[in-house]
C-alpha positions as CSV (number, residue, x, y, z in Angstrom):
1,M,-0.8,-7.6,13.4
2,N,0.1,-8.8,9.9
3,H,-1.6,-7.8,6.7
4,L,-1.2,-9.2,3.2
5,V,-1.5,-6.5,0.6
6,I,-1.7,-7.2,-3.1
7,Y,-0.5,-4.5,-5.5
8,S,-1.2,-4.5,-9.2
9,K,1.5,-3.4,-11.6
10,K,-1.1,-2.5,-14.1
11,L,-2.4,0.6,-12.2
12,F,-0.7,3.6,-13.7
13,N,1.9,1.2,-15.3
14,K,4.0,1.5,-12.2
15,D,5.7,-0.9,-9.8
16,Y,4.5,0.1,-6.3
17,I,6.4,-2.5,-4.3
18,T,10.0,-1.8,-5.3
19,P,9.9,1.9,-4.2
20,M,8.5,0.8,-0.8
21,L,11.2,-1.8,-0.3
22,N,14.1,0.4,-1.4
23,G,13.1,3.4,0.7
24,E,12.1,5.7,-2.1
25,R,8.4,5.7,-1.2
26,K,7.9,6.9,2.4
27,L,4.1,7.0,2.6
28,G,1.5,4.3,1.9
29,V,-1.9,5.4,0.8
30,K,-5.3,3.8,0.3
31,F,-8.3,5.8,-1.0
32,R,-11.8,4.2,-0.6
33,M,-15.4,5.0,-1.5
34,N,-16.4,3.8,2.0
35,K,-14.8,2.9,5.3
36,A,-13.4,-0.4,3.8
37,I,-10.2,-2.1,4.8
38,P,-7.7,-0.8,5.8
39,Y,-9.7,2.2,7.1
40,G,-9.7,2.0,10.9
41,R,-8.1,-1.5,10.9
42,L,-4.4,-0.7,10.3
43,K,-2.5,0.3,13.4
44,D,1.0,1.6,14.2
45,G,3.5,-1.2,14.3
46,D,1.6,-3.6,12.0
47,H,3.5,-5.3,9.2
48,L,2.4,-5.3,5.6
49,Y,3.5,-8.3,3.5
50,L,3.7,-7.0,-0.1
51,K,2.6,-9.3,-2.9
52,E,2.3,-8.7,-6.6
53,S,-1.0,-9.5,-8.2
54,S,-0.7,-13.0,-9.6
55,G,2.9,-12.9,-8.3
56,P,5.1,-13.6,-5.3
57,I,5.4,-12.0,-1.9
58,R,8.4,-9.7,-2.4
59,G,8.9,-8.2,1.1
60,R,7.4,-6.5,4.0
61,V,7.3,-3.2,5.8
62,R,6.3,-1.9,9.2
63,V,3.8,1.0,9.4
64,N,3.7,3.9,11.7
65,Q,1.7,7.1,12.1
66,V,-1.4,5.7,10.6
67,V,-4.1,8.3,9.8
68,N,-7.7,7.7,8.7
69,K,-9.7,10.7,7.4
70,E,-12.8,11.6,5.5
71,L,-12.1,13.7,2.4
72,G,-15.5,14.5,1.1
73,D,-14.7,16.1,-2.3
74,P,-12.3,15.9,-5.2
75,E,-10.5,19.1,-4.1
76,K,-9.5,17.5,-0.8
77,V,-8.1,14.5,-2.7
78,M,-6.0,16.9,-4.9
79,E,-4.9,18.8,-1.8
80,F,-3.6,15.6,-0.2
81,L,-1.9,14.3,-3.3
82,S,-0.2,17.7,-4.0
83,K,1.1,18.0,-0.4
84,H,2.4,14.4,-0.3
85,A,3.3,13.8,-3.9
86,E,7.0,13.2,-3.4
87,E,6.5,10.8,-0.4
88,I,3.9,8.8,-2.4
89,G,6.2,8.6,-5.4
90,I,4.4,10.9,-7.8
91,T,7.2,12.4,-9.9
92,N,5.5,14.7,-12.4
93,E,2.3,16.7,-13.1
94,A,0.9,14.2,-15.6
95,Q,1.3,11.4,-13.1
96,L,-0.4,13.6,-10.4
97,M,-3.3,14.2,-12.7
98,D,-3.7,10.5,-13.5
99,V,-3.7,9.5,-9.9
100,W,-6.1,12.3,-9.0
101,R,-8.5,11.4,-11.8
102,H,-8.5,7.8,-10.6
103,H,-9.2,8.7,-7.0
104,A,-11.1,12.0,-7.2
105,S,-14.4,10.5,-6.3
106,R,-13.1,8.6,-3.2
107,R,-14.4,9.9,0.1
108,Y,-12.1,8.1,2.6
109,L,-8.4,7.9,3.0
110,S,-6.0,5.9,5.0
111,Y,-2.3,6.7,5.0
112,W,0.8,5.6,6.9
113,R,4.6,6.0,7.2
114,I,6.6,3.1,5.7
115,E,9.4,1.9,8.0
116,E,11.8,-1.0,8.2
117,P,11.5,-2.3,4.6
118,E,12.7,-5.9,4.2
119,T,13.2,-7.4,0.7
120,I,13.4,-11.2,0.5
121,K,16.1,-12.6,-1.6
122,Y,13.9,-15.2,-3.2
123,P,10.3,-14.1,-3.6
124,V,7.8,-16.6,-2.3
125,F,4.7,-17.7,-4.2
126,I,1.6,-18.5,-2.0
127,Q,-1.7,-19.9,-2.9
128,K,-4.4,-17.2,-2.7
129,T,-7.7,-17.9,-4.4
130,D,-9.9,-15.1,-3.2
131,R,-10.1,-11.7,-4.8
132,R,-9.3,-9.6,-1.7
133,A,-6.5,-7.1,-2.2
134,W,-6.0,-6.6,1.5
135,V,-6.1,-9.4,4.1
136,I,-6.2,-8.5,7.8
137,G,-4.6,-11.0,10.2
138,Y,-2.4,-12.7,7.7
139,E,-0.5,-15.6,9.1
140,P,2.6,-16.2,7.0
141,S,3.4,-19.8,6.1
142,E,6.7,-21.4,7.4
143,E,8.2,-20.8,3.9
144,V,7.2,-17.1,4.0
145,A,8.5,-16.7,7.6
146,A,11.8,-18.4,6.8
147,A,12.3,-16.0,3.8
148,F,12.7,-13.2,6.3
149,L,15.3,-14.9,8.5
C-alpha cells in the first residue's frame, strides 16, 4: 500500500526528508496521543511518498519491521529516544531533549525501518487541499509515478 506523508521543516528546524532519502536516517518514527494513523495501518513493504509541507514530493521509501507500541509515560518515550537516537537522526543531547519535550506526553508509538530510498530528480508538486499529514491508500498521479521511472 502507498502512503503520502507530509513533513514540516519547521519542527525542530530540521529537514526530515533528506536524511531518509540519502540513507542517514534508518528509522521512521511517529508518536501519537491516541491510536491515530499510522498506528496499526502501516505494514511491512508499504511505500511512503515523502512530501514537504507546502512543497513537492521529493522521494519515496519502503518500510520494513513496523512496530506499534503503547508507551504510557514520559520515561518510556525517553528510553525509546535514547536507544534509537542515532537511527532517528538525533545528533546531540540538546536535540534529544527538544524531541523528548515535544513528545513526552504521547502514549502511542509507531516505528519502522527505512529501506530502498528513492530520490526523484525533479520534485513533483501535487494539489493537496486537506490538512492530513498522513494519507493512507495514496494513489500517485501519472506525473508522480513517471518521476520514479
